[in-house]
OpenMM code with the backbone's topology and positions (N, CA, C; nanometers):
from openmm import Vec3, app, unit

residues = "MET PHE GLU LYS LEU LEU VAL ALA ILE ASP GLY SER PRO SER SER ASP ALA ALA ILE SER VAL ALA GLY HIS LEU ALA GLY LYS LEU GLY VAL ASP LEU GLU ILE LEU HIS VAL HIS GLU HIS ASP ALA VAL PRO SER LYS ALA GLY MET SER PRO ASP LEU GLU THR PRO ASP GLU ALA ARG HIS ILE VAL ALA ALA ALA ILE ASP VAL VAL ALA ALA SER GLY VAL HIS ALA HIS GLY HIS VAL LEU GLN ALA SER THR ARG ASP VAL PRO ARG LYS ILE ILE ALA PHE THR VAL GLU HIS ASP ILE ASP LEU ILE ILE VAL GLY ARG ARG GLY LEU SER GLY LEU THR GLY MET LEU VAL GLY SER VAL SER ASN LYS LEU ILE HIS ALA ALA PRO VAL PRO VAL MET VAL ALA HIS".split()
positions = [
    Vec3(-2.7157, 5.9312, -3.5432),
    Vec3(-2.7596, 5.8312, -3.6949),
    Vec3(-2.7916, 5.6764, -3.6856),
    Vec3(-2.6588, 5.6609, -3.6053),
    Vec3(-2.6742, 5.5417, -3.5827),
    Vec3(-2.6572, 5.4683, -3.4516),
    Vec3(-2.7339, 5.4180, -3.3708),
    Vec3(-2.7660, 5.4036, -3.2780),
    Vec3(-2.7482, 5.2779, -3.2091),
    Vec3(-2.7949, 5.1369, -3.3157),
    Vec3(-2.7799, 5.0073, -3.2542),
    Vec3(-2.7149, 4.9790, -3.4075),
    Vec3(-2.5926, 4.9301, -3.3461),
    Vec3(-2.5275, 4.8636, -3.4169),
    Vec3(-2.5004, 4.7039, -3.4107),
    Vec3(-2.4948, 4.6256, -3.5224),
    Vec3(-2.4994, 4.4826, -3.5670),
    Vec3(-2.3384, 4.4407, -3.6235),
    Vec3(-2.2638, 4.3898, -3.5755),
    Vec3(-2.1568, 4.3149, -3.6458),
    Vec3(-2.2369, 4.1575, -3.6296),
    Vec3(-2.2164, 4.0943, -3.7766),
    Vec3(-2.2725, 3.9889, -3.8112),
    Vec3(-2.1347, 3.8866, -3.8293),
    Vec3(-2.0824, 3.7812, -3.7749),
    Vec3(-1.9322, 3.7433, -3.7868),
    Vec3(-1.9477, 3.5891, -3.8066),
    Vec3(-1.8557, 3.5393, -3.8618),
    Vec3(-1.8235, 3.3764, -3.8697),
    Vec3(-1.7176, 3.3181, -3.8327),
    Vec3(-1.6015, 3.4415, -3.7613),
    Vec3(-1.4756, 3.3386, -3.7207),
    Vec3(-1.4262, 3.3497, -3.8363),
    Vec3(-1.4141, 3.3993, -3.9772),
    Vec3(-1.3085, 3.3969, -4.0948),
    Vec3(-1.2191, 3.5246, -4.0798),
    Vec3(-1.1226, 3.5549, -4.1403),
    Vec3(-1.0473, 3.6372, -4.1279),
    Vec3(-1.1024, 3.7662, -4.1839),
    Vec3(-1.2109, 3.7474, -4.2948),
    Vec3(-1.2873, 3.8899, -4.3120),
    Vec3(-1.3899, 3.9092, -4.2069),
    Vec3(-1.4368, 3.8618, -4.0957),
    Vec3(-1.5282, 3.8780, -3.9873),
    Vec3(-1.4399, 3.9208, -3.8687),
    Vec3(-1.3222, 3.9313, -3.8626),
    Vec3(-1.1886, 3.9970, -3.7828),
    Vec3(-1.2253, 4.1527, -3.8522),
    Vec3(-1.1854, 4.1395, -3.9834),
    Vec3(-1.2002, 4.3013, -3.9974),
    Vec3(-1.3510, 4.4047, -3.9945),
    Vec3(-1.4115, 4.2831, -3.9864),
    Vec3(-1.5451, 4.3540, -3.9470),
    Vec3(-1.5602, 4.3947, -3.7870),
    Vec3(-1.5098, 4.2988, -3.7340),
    Vec3(-1.4868, 4.3037, -3.5603),
    Vec3(-1.4400, 4.4469, -3.5355),
    Vec3(-1.3287, 4.4632, -3.6039),
    Vec3(-1.2486, 4.5869, -3.6055),
    Vec3(-1.2871, 4.7162, -3.6190),
    Vec3(-1.3606, 4.6910, -3.7306),
    Vec3(-1.4290, 4.8173, -3.7949),
    Vec3(-1.5595, 4.8579, -3.7103),
    Vec3(-1.6417, 4.7440, -3.6827),
    Vec3(-1.7499, 4.7502, -3.5623),
    Vec3(-1.7094, 4.8070, -3.4266),
    Vec3(-1.6131, 4.7875, -3.3816),
    Vec3(-1.5499, 4.8307, -3.2615),
    Vec3(-1.5243, 4.9849, -3.2865),
    Vec3(-1.4593, 4.9842, -3.3511),
    Vec3(-1.3901, 5.1280, -3.3588),
    Vec3(-1.5293, 5.2301, -3.3731),
    Vec3(-1.6140, 5.1910, -3.4615),
    Vec3(-1.7453, 5.2562, -3.4914),
    Vec3(-1.8119, 5.3109, -3.3700),
    Vec3(-1.8281, 5.1871, -3.2621),
    Vec3(-1.9140, 5.1912, -3.1933),
    Vec3(-1.8759, 5.3151, -3.0822),
    Vec3(-1.7425, 5.2658, -3.0545),
    Vec3(-1.6519, 5.3507, -2.9774),
    Vec3(-1.6321, 5.4952, -3.0235),
    Vec3(-1.6457, 5.4978, -3.1445),
    Vec3(-1.6887, 5.6722, -3.1739),
    Vec3(-1.8129, 5.7264, -3.1580),
    Vec3(-1.9082, 5.6819, -3.1941),
    Vec3(-2.0417, 5.7130, -3.1487),
    Vec3(-2.0985, 5.6698, -3.0134),
    Vec3(-2.0214, 5.6048, -2.9190),
    Vec3(-2.0547, 5.5697, -2.7975),
    Vec3(-2.1673, 5.4871, -2.7976),
    Vec3(-2.1931, 5.3954, -2.8587),
    Vec3(-2.2794, 5.2954, -2.8564),
    Vec3(-2.2667, 5.1428, -2.8327),
    Vec3(-2.3273, 5.0943, -2.7694),
    Vec3(-2.3225, 4.9346, -2.7544),
    Vec3(-2.3244, 4.8642, -2.9012),
    Vec3(-2.2519, 4.7710, -2.9141),
    Vec3(-2.2511, 4.6863, -3.0060),
    Vec3(-2.3295, 4.5541, -3.0097),
    Vec3(-2.4028, 4.4946, -3.0973),
    Vec3(-2.4467, 4.3754, -3.0784),
    Vec3(-2.3504, 4.2716, -3.1411),
    Vec3(-2.3161, 4.1476, -3.1523),
    Vec3(-2.2406, 4.0755, -3.2089),
    Vec3(-2.3150, 3.9436, -3.2116),
    Vec3(-2.3372, 3.9130, -3.3834),
    Vec3(-2.4775, 3.7840, -3.3830),
    Vec3(-2.3271, 3.6765, -3.4739),
    Vec3(-2.3593, 3.5563, -3.4384),
    Vec3(-2.2889, 3.4896, -3.5067),
    Vec3(-2.3865, 3.3955, -3.5434),
    Vec3(-2.4378, 3.3678, -3.6304),
    Vec3(-2.5257, 3.2504, -3.6930),
    Vec3(-2.4575, 3.1170, -3.7024),
    Vec3(-2.4805, 2.9979, -3.6111),
    Vec3(-2.4099, 2.8691, -3.6114),
    Vec3(-2.5117, 2.7852, -3.7466),
    Vec3(-2.4238, 2.7367, -3.8549),
    Vec3(-2.4947, 2.6835, -3.9612),
    Vec3(-2.5076, 2.5481, -3.9194),
    Vec3(-2.6196, 2.4932, -3.9344),
    Vec3(-2.6485, 2.3635, -3.9262),
    Vec3(-2.7100, 2.2908, -4.0192),
    Vec3(-2.6392, 2.1769, -4.1051),
    Vec3(-2.7314, 2.1330, -4.2360),
    Vec3(-2.7395, 2.0194, -4.2360),
    Vec3(-2.8446, 1.9572, -4.2098),
    Vec3(-2.8533, 1.7962, -4.2009),
    Vec3(-2.8277, 1.7529, -4.3406),
    Vec3(-2.7171, 1.7265, -4.4092),
    Vec3(-2.6764, 1.6588, -4.5294),
    Vec3(-2.6459, 1.4920, -4.5182),
    Vec3(-2.7408, 1.4475, -4.5789),
    Vec3(-2.7394, 1.2852, -4.5894),
    Vec3(-2.6166, 1.2551, -4.6463),
    Vec3(-2.5619, 1.1550, -4.6189),
    Vec3(-2.4164, 1.0920, -4.6677),
    Vec3(-2.3970, 0.9301, -4.6914),
    Vec3(-2.3285, 0.9033, -4.7226),
    Vec3(-2.3213, 0.7131, -4.7303),
    Vec3(-2.2878, 0.7180, -4.5983),
    Vec3(-2.2168, 0.7742, -4.4948),
    Vec3(-2.2219, 0.7674, -4.3789),
    Vec3(-2.3275, 0.8204, -4.2683),
    Vec3(-2.4044, 0.8286, -4.2991),
    Vec3(-2.5182, 0.8998, -4.2099),
    Vec3(-2.5449, 1.0485, -4.2425),
    Vec3(-2.5282, 1.1082, -4.1509),
    Vec3(-2.5561, 1.2702, -4.1341),
    Vec3(-2.4186, 1.3204, -4.1541),
    Vec3(-2.3977, 1.4500, -4.2517),
    Vec3(-2.2682, 1.4928, -4.2079),
    Vec3(-2.2591, 1.5930, -4.0921),
    Vec3(-2.1441, 1.6114, -4.0289),
    Vec3(-2.1337, 1.6738, -3.8827),
    Vec3(-2.1476, 1.8560, -3.9222),
    Vec3(-2.1693, 1.9157, -3.8250),
    Vec3(-2.1587, 2.0637, -3.8627),
    Vec3(-2.0476, 2.0982, -3.8911),
    Vec3(-1.9709, 2.2299, -3.9471),
    Vec3(-1.8893, 2.2803, -3.9655),
    Vec3(-1.8043, 2.2909, -3.8271),
    Vec3(-1.9008, 2.3729, -3.7098),
    Vec3(-1.8399, 2.3761, -3.5982),
    Vec3(-1.9577, 2.3491, -3.4762),
    Vec3(-1.9016, 2.3156, -3.3457),
    Vec3(-1.9864, 2.2681, -3.2264),
    Vec3(-2.0577, 2.4090, -3.2131),
    Vec3(-2.1431, 2.3934, -3.1108),
    Vec3(-2.2001, 2.4809, -3.0336),
    Vec3(-2.1252, 2.5620, -2.9774),
    Vec3(-2.0194, 2.4989, -2.8884),
    Vec3(-1.9490, 2.5573, -2.8049),
    Vec3(-1.8078, 2.6244, -2.8908),
    Vec3(-1.8005, 2.5623, -3.0173),
    Vec3(-1.7110, 2.6679, -3.1019),
    Vec3(-1.8027, 2.8171, -3.1573),
    Vec3(-1.8894, 2.7927, -3.1549),
    Vec3(-1.9807, 2.9269, -3.1953),
    Vec3(-1.9854, 3.0148, -3.0958),
    Vec3(-2.0054, 2.9976, -2.9955),
    Vec3(-2.0223, 3.0639, -2.8607),
    Vec3(-1.8788, 3.1300, -2.8397),
    Vec3(-1.8046, 3.0585, -2.8728),
    Vec3(-1.6128, 3.0618, -2.8444),
    Vec3(-1.6033, 3.2093, -2.9235),
    Vec3(-1.6248, 3.1726, -3.0765),
    Vec3(-1.6300, 3.3102, -3.1554),
    Vec3(-1.6860, 3.4476, -3.1269),
    Vec3(-1.8217, 3.4042, -3.0557),
    Vec3(-1.8821, 3.5461, -3.0041),
    Vec3(-1.7922, 3.5823, -2.8983),
    Vec3(-1.7728, 3.5052, -2.8003),
    Vec3(-1.6904, 3.5337, -2.6849),
    Vec3(-1.5525, 3.6176, -2.7231),
    Vec3(-1.4870, 3.5259, -2.8503),
    Vec3(-1.3808, 3.6322, -2.8518),
    Vec3(-1.3755, 3.7857, -2.9502),
    Vec3(-1.5004, 3.7875, -2.9917),
    Vec3(-1.5397, 3.8979, -3.0871),
    Vec3(-1.5701, 4.0170, -2.9395),
    Vec3(-1.6409, 3.9569, -2.8406),
    Vec3(-1.6561, 4.0525, -2.7434),
    Vec3(-1.5165, 4.1058, -2.6475),
    Vec3(-1.4559, 3.9647, -2.6772),
    Vec3(-1.3020, 4.0628, -2.6046),
    Vec3(-1.2719, 4.1438, -2.6558),
    Vec3(-1.2511, 4.1252, -2.8074),
    Vec3(-1.1734, 4.2091, -2.8896),
    Vec3(-1.2443, 4.3435, -2.8692),
    Vec3(-1.3435, 4.3832, -2.8867),
    Vec3(-1.4211, 4.5112, -2.8767),
    Vec3(-1.4007, 4.5506, -2.7155),
    Vec3(-1.3713, 4.4930, -2.6368),
    Vec3(-1.4328, 4.5203, -2.4866),
    Vec3(-1.2457, 4.5674, -2.4326),
    Vec3(-1.1491, 4.5244, -2.5274),
    Vec3(-1.0300, 4.5756, -2.4784),
    Vec3(-0.9870, 4.7254, -2.5441),
    Vec3(-1.0798, 4.7955, -2.6221),
    Vec3(-1.1168, 4.9115, -2.6886),
    Vec3(-1.2193, 5.0074, -2.5895),
    Vec3(-1.2494, 4.9451, -2.5255),
    Vec3(-1.3778, 5.0145, -2.4028),
    Vec3(-1.5045, 5.0172, -2.4431),
    Vec3(-1.5433, 4.9092, -2.5752),
    Vec3(-1.6780, 4.9211, -2.6223),
    Vec3(-1.7414, 4.7862, -2.5663),
    Vec3(-1.8593, 4.8214, -2.5072),
    Vec3(-1.9805, 4.7369, -2.4186),
    Vec3(-2.0269, 4.6459, -2.5411),
    Vec3(-2.0387, 4.5170, -2.5546),
    Vec3(-2.0992, 4.4416, -2.6619),
    Vec3(-2.1588, 4.3260, -2.5874),
    Vec3(-2.3038, 4.3049, -2.6737),
    Vec3(-2.3585, 4.1897, -2.6395),
    Vec3(-2.3384, 4.0670, -2.7439),
    Vec3(-2.3263, 3.9335, -2.6753),
    Vec3(-2.3310, 3.8498, -2.7890),
    Vec3(-2.4394, 3.7770, -2.8091),
    Vec3(-2.4547, 3.7175, -2.9406),
    Vec3(-2.5600, 3.6117, -2.9550),
    Vec3(-2.5274, 3.5083, -3.0757),
    Vec3(-2.5677, 3.4225, -3.0305),
    Vec3(-2.5724, 3.2831, -3.1496),
    Vec3(-2.6636, 3.2175, -3.1779),
    Vec3(-2.6847, 3.2254, -3.2727),
    Vec3(-2.8244, 3.1916, -3.3449),
    Vec3(-2.8225, 3.0519, -3.4322),
    Vec3(-2.9006, 2.9822, -3.4421),
    Vec3(-2.8843, 2.8619, -3.5585),
    Vec3(-2.9891, 2.8752, -3.6730),
    Vec3(-2.9293, 2.8278, -3.7909),
    Vec3(-2.9964, 2.8344, -3.8969),
    Vec3(-2.9332, 2.7248, -4.0296),
    Vec3(-2.9959, 2.7001, -4.1355),
    Vec3(-2.9175, 2.6233, -4.2681),
    Vec3(-2.8592, 2.7307, -4.3131),
    Vec3(-2.7768, 2.6686, -4.3911),
    Vec3(-2.6903, 2.7782, -4.4542),
    Vec3(-2.7445, 2.8712, -4.5054),
    Vec3(-2.8566, 2.7951, -4.6085),
    Vec3(-2.8910, 2.9653, -4.7053),
    Vec3(-3.0007, 3.0269, -4.6353),
    Vec3(-3.0378, 2.9926, -4.5108),
    Vec3(-3.1175, 3.0922, -4.4354),
    Vec3(-3.0269, 3.1726, -4.3226),
    Vec3(-2.8889, 3.1736, -4.3822),
    Vec3(-2.8332, 3.2706, -4.2719),
    Vec3(-2.8042, 3.4277, -4.2806),
    Vec3(-2.8475, 3.4765, -4.4322),
    Vec3(-2.8959, 3.5969, -4.4064),
    Vec3(-3.0421, 3.6458, -4.3723),
    Vec3(-3.1137, 3.5762, -4.4034),
    Vec3(-3.2721, 3.5995, -4.3335),
    Vec3(-3.2615, 3.5962, -4.1935),
    Vec3(-3.1879, 3.5080, -4.1384),
    Vec3(-3.1781, 3.5136, -3.9671),
    Vec3(-3.1200, 3.6212, -3.9055),
    Vec3(-3.0257, 3.7055, -4.0216),
    Vec3(-2.9443, 3.8062, -3.9419),
    Vec3(-3.0504, 3.9161, -3.9804),
    Vec3(-3.1575, 3.9286, -4.0841),
    Vec3(-3.2237, 4.0079, -4.1046),
    Vec3(-3.3307, 4.0038, -4.0289),
    Vec3(-3.3907, 3.9094, -3.9863),
    Vec3(-3.4899, 3.8925, -3.8780),
    Vec3(-3.4294, 3.9351, -3.7109),
    Vec3(-3.3012, 3.9216, -3.7191),
    Vec3(-3.2512, 3.9853, -3.5843),
    Vec3(-3.2399, 4.1297, -3.6130),
    Vec3(-3.2083, 4.1838, -3.7173),
    Vec3(-3.2180, 4.3202, -3.7260),
    Vec3(-3.3185, 4.3965, -3.7322),
    Vec3(-3.4632, 4.3261, -3.7531),
    Vec3(-3.5627, 4.3926, -3.7361),
    Vec3(-3.6133, 4.3985, -3.5923),
    Vec3(-3.5980, 4.2415, -3.5206),
    Vec3(-3.6447, 4.2257, -3.3639),
    Vec3(-3.5499, 4.3219, -3.2890),
    Vec3(-3.4519, 4.3541, -3.3183),
    Vec3(-3.3388, 4.4293, -3.2136),
    Vec3(-3.3254, 4.5777, -3.2658),
    Vec3(-3.4138, 4.6591, -3.3837),
    Vec3(-3.3976, 4.7661, -3.3860),
    Vec3(-3.2461, 4.8108, -3.4410),
    Vec3(-3.2218, 4.7454, -3.5005),
    Vec3(-3.0902, 4.7789, -3.5698),
    Vec3(-3.0658, 4.9034, -3.7038),
    Vec3(-2.9777, 4.9835, -3.6531),
    Vec3(-2.9688, 5.0788, -3.7590),
    Vec3(-2.8866, 5.0614, -3.8697),
    Vec3(-2.7837, 4.9749, -3.8227),
    Vec3(-2.6479, 4.9490, -3.9297),
    Vec3(-2.5982, 4.8165, -3.9034),
    Vec3(-2.5931, 4.7108, -4.0181),
    Vec3(-2.5355, 4.5839, -3.9807),
    Vec3(-2.3678, 4.5987, -4.0303),
    Vec3(-2.2896, 4.5456, -4.0203),
    Vec3(-2.1422, 4.5304, -4.0434),
    Vec3(-2.0996, 4.4012, -4.0489),
    Vec3(-2.0198, 4.3586, -4.1762),
    Vec3(-2.0210, 4.2273, -4.2054),
    Vec3(-1.9039, 4.2709, -4.2584),
    Vec3(-1.8107, 4.1264, -4.2911),
    Vec3(-1.6973, 4.0773, -4.3480),
    Vec3(-1.6962, 4.0824, -4.4635),
    Vec3(-1.6212, 4.0665, -4.5903),
    Vec3(-1.6515, 4.0156, -4.7248),
    Vec3(-1.5639, 3.8758, -4.7404),
    Vec3(-1.6211, 3.8058, -4.7962),
    Vec3(-1.5875, 3.6695, -4.7927),
    Vec3(-1.4728, 3.6416, -4.9175),
    Vec3(-1.5243, 3.7289, -5.0160),
    Vec3(-1.3736, 3.7172, -5.1116),
    Vec3(-1.4213, 3.6030, -5.1887),
    Vec3(-1.5552, 3.5557, -5.2322),
    Vec3(-1.5813, 3.4512, -5.3279),
    Vec3(-1.5264, 3.5140, -5.4872),
    Vec3(-1.5002, 3.4429, -5.5606),
    Vec3(-1.4638, 3.4608, -5.6971),
    Vec3(-1.5895, 3.4670, -5.7436),
    Vec3(-1.5517, 3.5254, -5.8616),
    Vec3(-1.6499, 3.6023, -5.9567),
    Vec3(-1.7654, 3.5006, -5.9711),
    Vec3(-1.7305, 3.4115, -6.0104),
    Vec3(-1.8005, 3.2826, -6.0670),
    Vec3(-1.8718, 3.2192, -5.9323),
    Vec3(-1.8147, 3.1807, -5.8495),
    Vec3(-1.8663, 3.1352, -5.6800),
    Vec3(-2.0054, 3.2349, -5.6686),
    Vec3(-1.9400, 3.3389, -5.6441),
    Vec3(-2.0417, 3.4640, -5.6084),
    Vec3(-2.1603, 3.4518, -5.6898),
    Vec3(-2.1465, 3.4410, -5.8224),
    Vec3(-2.2680, 3.4552, -5.8688),
    Vec3(-2.3456, 3.3159, -5.8621),
    Vec3(-2.2867, 3.1657, -5.8567),
    Vec3(-2.3949, 3.0786, -5.8445),
    Vec3(-2.4068, 3.0499, -5.7116),
    Vec3(-2.3168, 3.0829, -5.5915),
    Vec3(-2.4061, 3.0615, -5.4689),
    Vec3(-2.4270, 3.1955, -5.3950),
    Vec3(-2.3719, 3.3137, -5.4385),
    Vec3(-2.4199, 3.4455, -5.3234),
    Vec3(-2.3256, 3.4019, -5.2286),
    Vec3(-2.3091, 3.5512, -5.1488),
    Vec3(-2.2569, 3.5341, -5.0116),
    Vec3(-2.3164, 3.6151, -4.9241),
    Vec3(-2.3324, 3.6076, -4.7943),
    Vec3(-2.4294, 3.6620, -4.6779),
    Vec3(-2.4215, 3.8126, -4.7121),
    Vec3(-2.3092, 3.8630, -4.7501),
    Vec3(-2.2827, 4.0091, -4.7332),
    Vec3(-2.3784, 4.1024, -4.8549),
    Vec3(-2.3543, 3.9931, -4.9770),
    Vec3(-2.4330, 4.0044, -5.0740),
    Vec3(-2.5560, 4.0283, -5.0734),
    Vec3(-2.6265, 3.9185, -5.0197),
    Vec3(-2.7829, 3.8877, -4.9870),
    Vec3(-2.8088, 3.9758, -4.8947),
    Vec3(-2.7575, 4.0525, -4.7850),
    Vec3(-2.7651, 4.1314, -4.7011),
    Vec3(-2.7757, 4.2476, -4.7492),
    Vec3(-2.6705, 4.2890, -4.8459),
    Vec3(-2.6598, 4.4347, -4.9150),
    Vec3(-2.8255, 4.4505, -5.0073),
    Vec3(-2.8658, 4.3438, -5.0573),
    Vec3(-2.9641, 4.3840, -5.1193),
    Vec3(-3.1236, 4.3481, -5.0651),
    Vec3(-3.1013, 4.2968, -4.9685),
    Vec3(-3.1977, 4.2290, -4.8748),
    Vec3(-3.2411, 4.3215, -4.7371),
    Vec3(-3.1481, 4.3689, -4.7004),
    Vec3(-3.1505, 4.4640, -4.5604),
    Vec3(-3.2356, 4.5098, -4.5413),
    Vec3(-3.3293, 4.5750, -4.4576),
    Vec3(-3.3957, 4.6697, -4.4176),
    Vec3(-3.3286, 4.8208, -4.3885),
    Vec3(-3.1944, 4.7899, -4.3716),
    Vec3(-3.1185, 4.9237, -4.2683),
    Vec3(-2.9906, 4.9197, -4.3756),
    Vec3(-2.8800, 5.0137, -4.3892),
    Vec3(-2.7543, 5.0386, -4.4443),
    Vec3(-2.6715, 4.8681, -4.4012),
    Vec3(-2.5583, 4.8503, -4.4861),
    Vec3(-2.4747, 4.7160, -4.4736),
    Vec3(-2.3742, 4.7983, -4.5102),
    Vec3(-2.2822, 4.7592, -4.3964),
    Vec3(-2.1421, 4.8139, -4.4294),
    Vec3(-2.0249, 4.6649, -4.4505),
    Vec3(-1.9722, 4.6868, -4.5543),
    Vec3(-1.9092, 4.5612, -4.5557),
    Vec3(-1.7181, 4.5854, -4.5370),
    Vec3(-1.6860, 4.5346, -4.4577),
    Vec3(-1.5512, 4.5534, -4.4061),
    Vec3(-1.4455, 4.4750, -4.5256),
    Vec3(-1.3367, 4.5160, -4.5667),
    Vec3(-1.2589, 4.4250, -4.6467),
    Vec3(-1.1297, 4.4336, -4.5317),
] * unit.nanometer
topology = app.Topology()
chain = topology.addChain("A")
for resn in residues:
    res = topology.addResidue(resn, chain)
    for name in ("N", "CA", "C"):
        topology.addAtom(name, app.Element.getBySymbol(name[0]), res)
């Protein structure tokens, strides 16, 4: 049923749960796992010039490498990817990757936004649930 799995991560504790679930499922199914981190890069003007990124490109690569190490410890082979997008385009970037790589299931963590914050800004997992062309599993 699911031959190509994608886990989209952001380095948060909720994405640790997604890595665990994705690694376990990939191992059970005997399939490789695609691990994707979208490095958010927003150019936000401020009085001091442009605001800095939330993470460096090296930190983004480290997030993916650490996830690969976690699933490899349980015998799962994974491919890591780091893409770049503005914060509001992260779900769109994940969906484009899904289509481009013929992914059958997306696994993400739950960010745990409050009801009000979730309504105002949404979350990546919420947007994926509503827009992805494949099933989305949210790990809690």
